[in-house]
C-alpha positions as CSV (number, residue, x, y, z in Angstrom):
1,M,-19.0,-12.3,-18.4
2,E,-18.1,-8.9,-17.0
3,A,-16.8,-10.5,-13.8
4,F,-14.7,-12.9,-15.9
5,Y,-13.0,-10.1,-17.9
6,L,-12.5,-8.0,-14.7
7,E,-10.7,-10.9,-13.1
8,W,-8.4,-11.1,-16.1
9,A,-7.8,-7.4,-16.0
10,N,-7.1,-7.6,-12.3
11,L,-4.5,-10.4,-12.9
12,L,-2.7,-8.7,-15.7
13,F,-2.6,-5.2,-14.1
14,R,-1.5,-6.7,-10.8
15,W,1.3,-8.6,-12.6
16,L,2.5,-5.5,-14.4
17,H,2.3,-3.5,-11.2
18,V,4.4,-6.0,-9.2
19,I,7.0,-6.2,-12.0
20,T,7.4,-2.4,-12.4
21,A,7.3,-1.9,-8.7
22,M,10.1,-4.4,-8.2
23,A,12.2,-2.6,-10.8
24,W,11.5,0.8,-9.3
25,I,12.1,-0.2,-5.7
26,G,15.1,-2.3,-6.6
27,A,16.7,0.6,-8.3
28,S,15.9,2.9,-5.4
29,F,17.3,0.5,-2.9
30,Y,20.5,0.0,-4.9
31,F,21.2,3.7,-5.3
32,V,20.5,4.4,-1.7
33,F,23.0,1.7,-0.8
34,L,25.4,3.1,-3.4
35,D,25.1,6.7,-2.1
36,S,25.5,5.6,1.5
37,S,28.5,3.3,0.8
38,L,30.7,5.6,-1.3
39,E,34.3,6.2,-0.1
40,K,36.6,9.0,-0.9
41,P,39.0,8.1,-3.7
42,Q,42.4,6.9,-2.4
43,E,44.3,7.8,-5.6
44,P,44.9,11.1,-7.3
45,N,41.5,12.7,-8.2
46,P,41.8,15.1,-11.1
47,D,38.2,14.5,-12.1
48,R,36.9,15.7,-8.7
49,V,35.1,12.4,-7.9
50,A,33.1,12.8,-4.7
51,G,33.0,9.1,-3.9
52,E,33.6,5.7,-5.3
53,L,32.7,2.1,-4.6
54,W,34.1,-1.3,-5.6
55,A,31.8,-4.3,-5.8
56,I,31.8,-7.8,-7.1
57,H,28.8,-9.6,-8.5
58,G,28.1,-12.3,-11.1
59,G,31.8,-13.2,-11.6
60,G,32.9,-9.6,-12.3
61,F,34.1,-6.4,-10.6
62,Y,32.3,-3.1,-10.7
63,H,33.7,0.3,-10.1
64,A,31.1,3.0,-9.5
65,R,31.9,6.7,-9.0
66,K,29.8,9.7,-8.1
67,F,30.4,13.3,-9.2
68,M,28.8,15.9,-6.9
69,A,29.8,18.7,-9.3
70,A,29.8,18.4,-13.1
71,P,32.0,15.6,-14.4
72,P,34.6,16.5,-17.0
73,R,32.5,14.6,-19.6
74,V,29.7,12.1,-19.9
75,G,30.8,9.3,-22.3
76,G,28.6,6.6,-23.8
77,F,24.9,6.1,-23.2
78,L,23.5,8.0,-20.2
79,H,21.0,5.8,-18.3
80,W,17.9,7.3,-16.8
81,F,15.7,5.8,-14.1
82,Y,12.1,6.9,-14.4
83,I,10.1,4.6,-16.6
84,E,9.8,2.1,-13.7
85,S,8.2,4.8,-11.6
86,Y,5.7,6.0,-14.2
87,F,4.5,2.5,-15.1
88,T,4.3,1.5,-11.4
89,W,1.9,4.3,-10.8
90,I,0.0,3.8,-14.1
91,S,-0.4,0.0,-13.6
92,G,-1.4,0.6,-9.9
93,F,-4.1,3.1,-10.9
94,L,-5.5,0.8,-13.5
95,L,-5.6,-2.0,-10.9
96,F,-7.2,0.3,-8.4
97,S,-9.8,1.3,-11.1
98,V,-10.8,-2.3,-12.0
99,S,-10.8,-3.5,-8.4
100,Y,-12.3,-0.6,-6.5
101,L,-13.6,2.2,-8.7
102,W,-15.5,-0.2,-11.0
103,S,-17.3,-1.8,-8.0
104,P,-17.4,0.9,-5.3
105,T,-20.3,-0.7,-3.4
106,A,-18.3,-4.0,-3.1
107,Y,-14.9,-2.5,-2.2
108,L,-14.9,1.2,-1.4
109,I,-18.1,1.7,0.6
110,D,-18.9,0.4,4.0
111,P,-22.2,1.8,5.2
112,S,-21.2,1.3,8.9
113,V,-18.3,3.7,8.3
114,A,-19.8,6.2,5.9
115,D,-23.0,5.9,3.9
116,L,-21.7,7.2,0.7
117,S,-23.1,6.8,-2.8
118,S,-21.0,5.3,-5.5
119,G,-20.2,8.7,-7.0
120,Q,-19.3,10.2,-3.7
121,A,-17.0,7.3,-2.8
122,I,-15.2,7.5,-6.2
123,A,-14.9,11.3,-5.9
124,A,-13.6,11.1,-2.4
125,A,-11.0,8.4,-3.3
126,L,-9.6,10.5,-6.3
127,G,-9.8,13.6,-4.2
128,L,-7.6,12.2,-1.5
129,L,-5.0,11.2,-4.0
130,L,-4.9,14.7,-5.5
131,G,-5.4,16.5,-2.2
132,F,-2.6,14.8,-0.5
133,L,-0.3,15.6,-3.4
134,V,-1.2,19.3,-3.2
135,V,-0.6,19.3,0.6
136,Y,2.7,17.6,0.3
137,E,3.9,20.1,-2.4
138,L,2.9,23.0,-0.2
139,I,4.8,21.5,2.7
140,C,8.0,20.9,0.7
141,R,7.9,24.4,-0.8
142,Y,7.2,26.4,2.3
143,A,8.1,24.4,5.4
144,G,11.9,24.5,4.8
145,A,14.5,24.8,2.1
146,P,16.2,21.5,0.9
147,G,19.2,20.7,2.9
148,K,18.3,23.2,5.7
149,G,14.7,22.6,6.8
150,D,14.5,18.9,6.2
151,K,13.4,18.0,9.7
152,A,10.5,20.5,9.7
153,V,9.4,19.2,6.3
154,A,9.6,15.6,7.6
155,F,7.5,16.5,10.6
156,F,4.7,18.1,8.6
157,V,4.8,15.4,5.9
158,A,4.3,12.7,8.7
159,A,1.4,14.7,10.1
160,A,-0.1,14.9,6.6
161,V,0.2,11.2,6.2
162,A,-1.5,10.6,9.5
163,A,-4.3,13.0,8.6
164,G,-4.8,11.3,5.3
165,A,-4.9,7.9,6.9
166,W,-7.4,9.0,9.4
167,L,-9.6,10.5,6.7
168,S,-9.4,7.3,4.7
169,T,-10.5,5.2,7.6
170,E,-13.4,7.6,8.3
171,L,-14.7,7.4,4.7
172,F,-14.0,4.0,3.2
173,S,-14.1,0.3,4.0
174,G,-11.1,-1.1,5.9
175,P,-9.3,-2.6,2.9
176,A,-10.0,0.5,0.8
177,A,-8.7,2.7,3.6
178,F,-5.4,0.9,3.8
179,L,-5.0,0.8,0.0
180,I,-5.9,4.5,-0.6
181,T,-3.5,5.6,2.1
182,G,-0.7,3.7,0.3
183,A,-1.9,5.1,-3.0
184,M,-1.8,8.6,-1.7
185,I,1.9,8.2,-0.7
186,A,2.7,6.3,-3.9
187,T,1.2,9.1,-6.0
188,V,3.5,11.6,-4.3
189,M,6.5,9.3,-4.9
190,S,5.8,9.1,-8.6
191,A,5.1,12.8,-8.8
192,N,8.5,13.5,-7.1
193,V,10.1,11.6,-10.0
194,L,8.0,13.2,-12.7
195,L,7.9,16.8,-11.5
196,W,11.2,17.3,-9.7
197,I,13.8,14.6,-9.8
198,I,13.9,14.0,-13.6
199,P,13.4,17.6,-14.6
200,G,16.1,18.7,-12.3
201,Q,18.5,16.1,-13.7
202,R,17.6,17.2,-17.3
203,K,18.5,20.8,-16.4
204,M,21.8,19.7,-15.0
205,V,22.6,17.6,-18.1
206,A,21.6,20.5,-20.4
207,S,23.9,22.9,-18.5
208,L,26.7,20.4,-18.7
209,Q,26.3,19.8,-22.5
210,A,26.2,23.6,-23.0
211,G,29.4,24.1,-21.1
212,E,27.6,26.3,-18.5
213,T,28.0,26.3,-14.7
214,V,25.6,23.7,-13.3
215,D,23.1,25.2,-10.9
216,P,23.0,22.9,-7.7
217,T,19.5,23.9,-6.7
218,P,17.6,21.3,-8.9
219,G,20.0,18.6,-7.5
220,L,19.3,19.6,-3.9
221,I,15.5,19.5,-4.5
222,G,15.8,16.2,-6.3
223,K,17.9,14.8,-3.4
224,Q,15.2,15.9,-0.8
225,R,12.4,14.3,-2.8
226,S,14.5,11.1,-3.3
227,V,15.1,10.8,0.4
228,H,11.4,11.1,1.0
229,N,10.8,8.4,-1.5
230,T,13.3,6.2,0.3
231,Y,11.4,6.4,3.6
232,F,8.0,6.2,2.0
233,T,8.8,2.8,0.4
234,L,8.2,0.4,3.3
235,P,5.1,2.2,4.6
236,V,3.6,2.1,1.1
237,L,4.3,-1.6,0.6
238,L,2.8,-2.2,4.1
239,A,-0.4,-0.3,3.3
240,M,-0.7,-1.9,-0.1
241,L,-0.3,-5.5,1.1
242,S,-2.0,-5.3,4.5
243,N,-5.4,-4.6,2.9
244,H,-5.6,-8.3,2.1
245,Y,-5.6,-9.2,5.8
246,S,-9.0,-8.6,7.3
247,F,-7.8,-9.0,10.9
248,L,-6.2,-5.6,10.4
249,T,-8.6,-3.9,8.1
250,S,-11.8,-5.0,9.8
251,S,-10.6,-4.1,13.3
252,D,-12.2,-1.2,15.2
253,H,-8.6,0.0,15.7
254,R,-7.5,-0.2,12.1
255,L,-6.2,3.4,12.1
256,L,-3.8,2.5,14.9
257,F,-2.6,-0.6,13.1
258,L,-2.1,1.3,9.8
259,L,-0.2,4.2,11.4
260,G,1.8,1.9,13.7
261,L,2.9,-0.4,11.0
262,M,3.8,2.4,8.6
263,L,5.9,4.0,11.4
264,A,7.6,0.7,12.0
265,G,8.4,0.4,8.3
266,A,9.9,3.8,8.2
267,L,12.1,3.2,11.3
268,I,13.3,-0.2,9.9
269,R,14.1,1.5,6.5
270,Y,16.1,4.2,8.3
271,Y,18.0,1.5,10.2
272,F,19.1,-0.2,7.0
273,V,20.0,3.1,5.3
274,R,22.1,4.1,8.3
275,M,23.8,0.7,8.4
276,H,25.7,1.5,5.2
277,G,27.3,4.6,6.8
278,Y,28.0,2.8,10.1
279,K,30.0,0.1,8.3
280,L,32.3,2.9,7.0
281,G,32.6,4.5,10.5
282,R,30.6,7.6,9.7
283,H,28.3,7.4,12.7
284,G,27.2,5.1,15.5
285,H,25.3,1.8,15.1
286,P,21.6,2.6,14.3
287,W,20.3,-0.4,16.3
288,A,17.9,1.7,18.2
289,Y,15.8,2.5,15.1
290,G,15.5,-1.1,14.1
291,V,14.6,-2.2,17.6
292,A,12.0,0.6,17.9
293,G,10.4,-0.6,14.7
294,L,10.3,-4.2,15.9
295,V,8.9,-3.2,19.3
296,I,6.1,-1.3,17.6
297,V,5.2,-4.4,15.6
298,G,5.3,-6.6,18.7
299,C,3.0,-4.2,20.6
300,L,0.5,-4.2,17.8
301,I,0.6,-8.0,17.6
302,G,-0.1,-8.2,21.4
303,Y,-2.8,-5.6,21.2
304,S,-4.5,-7.4,18.3
305,A,-4.3,-10.7,20.0
306,V,-6.3,-9.5,23.0
307,A,-8.9,-8.0,20.7
308,E,-9.1,-11.2,18.7
309,L,-9.7,-13.3,21.8
310,E,-12.6,-11.0,22.8
311,K,-14.1,-11.2,19.4
312,R,-13.9,-15.0,19.2
313,Q,-15.5,-15.3,22.6
314,L,-18.4,-13.1,21.5
315,A,-18.8,-15.0,18.2
316,Q,-18.7,-18.4,20.1
317,S,-21.5,-17.3,22.4
318,A,-23.6,-16.1,19.4
319,A,-23.0,-19.4,17.5
320,T,-24.9,-21.5,20.0
321,S,-28.1,-19.7,19.0
322,V,-27.8,-20.4,15.3
323,S,-26.2,-23.8,15.1
324,A,-29.5,-25.5,14.2
325,A,-30.9,-22.6,12.3
326,V,-33.4,-23.3,9.5
327,L,-34.1,-20.1,7.7
328,P,-37.3,-19.3,5.9
329,L,-37.1,-19.6,2.1
330,G,-40.2,-18.4,0.3
331,A,-38.9,-19.6,-3.0
332,S,-39.5,-22.7,-5.1
333,G,-38.1,-24.4,-8.2
334,P,-34.4,-25.1,-9.1
335,Q,-33.2,-21.5,-8.3
336,G,-35.1,-21.6,-5.0
337,Q,-33.3,-24.8,-4.1
338,G,-30.0,-23.0,-4.9
339,I,-31.0,-20.2,-2.5
340,T,-31.9,-22.8,0.1
341,Q,-28.3,-24.1,-0.1
342,I,-26.8,-20.6,0.1
343,Q,-28.9,-19.9,3.2
344,Q,-27.6,-23.1,4.8
345,V,-24.0,-22.1,3.9
346,M,-24.5,-18.7,5.5
347,A,-26.0,-20.3,8.6
348,Q,-23.1,-22.7,9.0
349,H,-20.2,-20.3,8.2
350,C,-21.3,-16.7,8.5
351,L,-23.9,-16.1,11.1
352,Q,-21.5,-16.3,14.0
353,C,-20.3,-12.8,13.0
354,H,-23.2,-11.7,10.7
355,G,-26.3,-12.9,12.5
356,A,-29.0,-11.6,14.8
357,Q,-26.8,-11.2,17.8
358,V,-23.5,-10.0,16.2
359,Q,-23.2,-7.9,13.0
360,M,-19.5,-7.4,12.2
361,K,-19.2,-4.3,10.0
362,N,-22.9,-3.9,10.3
363,I,-23.6,-6.8,7.9
364,R,-26.4,-9.2,8.7
365,L,-26.9,-12.4,6.6
366,D,-29.7,-14.3,8.3
367,S,-32.5,-13.5,5.8
368,L,-33.0,-13.9,2.1
369,A,-33.3,-10.2,1.7
370,S,-30.0,-9.4,3.4
371,I,-28.2,-12.1,1.5
372,E,-29.4,-10.6,-1.8
373,Q,-28.6,-7.1,-0.6
374,H,-24.9,-8.1,0.1
375,A,-24.6,-10.5,-2.8
376,S,-21.8,-8.6,-4.5
377,A,-19.8,-8.3,-1.3
378,I,-20.4,-12.0,-0.5
379,Y,-19.1,-13.0,-3.9
380,Q,-16.0,-10.8,-3.6
381,Q,-15.1,-11.8,-0.1
382,V,-15.8,-15.6,-0.4
383,V,-14.9,-16.3,-4.1
384,V,-12.6,-13.6,-5.4
385,L,-10.6,-12.6,-2.4
386,R,-11.2,-15.7,-0.4
387,A,-10.8,-13.5,2.7
388,M,-13.9,-14.8,4.4
389,P,-14.5,-16.5,6.7
390,L,-11.6,-14.9,8.6
391,N,-8.7,-17.2,8.4
392,N,-11.2,-19.8,7.2
393,A,-11.9,-20.6,10.9
394,T,-15.2,-22.4,10.0
395,Q,-13.5,-24.5,7.3
396,F,-15.4,-23.2,4.2
397,T,-14.9,-25.9,1.6
398,E,-14.1,-25.5,-2.1
399,A,-17.4,-27.0,-3.0
400,E,-19.2,-24.4,-0.9
401,R,-17.2,-21.6,-2.5
402,N,-18.1,-23.0,-5.9
403,L,-21.7,-23.0,-4.8
404,V,-21.5,-19.3,-3.9
405,K,-19.9,-18.6,-7.2
406,T,-22.6,-20.5,-9.2
407,W,-25.3,-18.8,-7.2
408,Y,-23.9,-15.3,-7.8
409,E,-23.3,-15.8,-11.5
410,T,-26.8,-17.3,-12.2
411,R,-28.9,-15.4,-9.7
412,Q,-30.1,-12.9,-12.3
């Protein structure tokens, strides 16, 4: 029953995570658009409005205004945007816990990458989340002042992301490496809101309510962190989603794919941000950034296509030696018959890549002992994630997936 309840927890936490992430990212995208699309007021401006925007949506007109200095007053209810960020991180961490930390041998650990114990893998995963946050904070504090050293900060942050991604791919299974890289950046994004953006805004509001001169420093720091969050968004989404695609995560060049796709996401995000200013004549067309992002994606597709062809040729040659395989059983009775069927399923669908000649990810499934050794991973990949066989190239049927499910749940 444990697996049953874990699946429910996985579903509910994932649902909450997607909902809160949509709210957070949606608000972020909107305010970036708003900030980039503001125009100077055309009418007398006694309230010192820095910019305004007219919009139409849902049958009505909207008039948004931004005050760079303190507004003359704040009337009505003041809306804050932070709950979405906090619950995105909390729900994501809960999902990470039930999916990865609860079963580290099935998800976090790949002995062919690093032969970690469960405790070591969990400690390393949590250490990366905290360690990357510490490194990021040190960079932001000492690499350059907000508004003056932003390029230096961006360079060192990008280097830290690359280092974190490399360390993840050296320690964890492919899917876990992608996810943890995204989680490292997402932790920084939420920490930016919790530790800097919202506290800075609270200081500004408190000064305004007390009739004091508003210190611009918290606003400058918050702006820097908000810009970072903007360009982190697409790389994080890419890293989070791509761990479901084994042709990326199981590749020998997964670090290249991870870094390349995140860079492409950042460039494409920059293109859309700059487009708002271009429409108002503030700078040239940012087409080069969008094209660069697409070119990177195209190059990665071409590179992976060549690698996929080579892998399939190797698997096809290996398949000829196991097409009529009859594996030894050594078991009797009803459960023995179930194992016989599982061995037949492995021979038909899995031994092309996990047999005597080829052992993708150092996993071999051509004996009863090895099938039992990797039972949890087989169940997760075939039944829960349905990621194997890759792209279902061998036409794994629903009946066969149900057979694996029944075998795993009753094998004790």
